[in-house]
C-alpha positions as CSV (number, residue, x, y, z in Angstrom):
1,M,-7.9,-137.4,-89.0
2,E,-5.6,-136.8,-86.1
3,T,-3.3,-133.7,-86.9
4,T,-1.0,-134.7,-83.9
5,Q,-0.1,-138.0,-85.6
6,I,0.7,-136.3,-88.8
7,V,2.8,-133.7,-87.1
8,E,4.9,-136.5,-85.3
9,D,5.2,-138.3,-88.5
10,V,6.5,-135.1,-90.3
11,V,9.0,-134.4,-87.3
12,I,10.4,-138.0,-87.4
13,V,10.8,-138.0,-91.2
14,G,12.3,-134.3,-91.0
15,A,14.8,-135.6,-88.3
16,G,15.8,-138.6,-90.5
17,I,16.5,-136.3,-93.5
18,A,18.5,-134.0,-91.3
19,G,20.5,-136.9,-89.9
20,L,21.3,-138.2,-93.4
21,A,22.2,-134.8,-94.6
22,T,24.5,-134.4,-91.6
23,A,26.0,-137.8,-92.3
24,L,26.7,-137.1,-95.9
25,G,28.1,-133.7,-94.9
26,L,30.7,-135.3,-92.5
27,H,32.2,-137.5,-95.2
């Protein structure tokens, strides 16, 4: 298993969740 790939996926998902939270907070 490539830990770097897992970390990248976590970062992408985390950024997406943060983006959604920010978008919801602005409304």
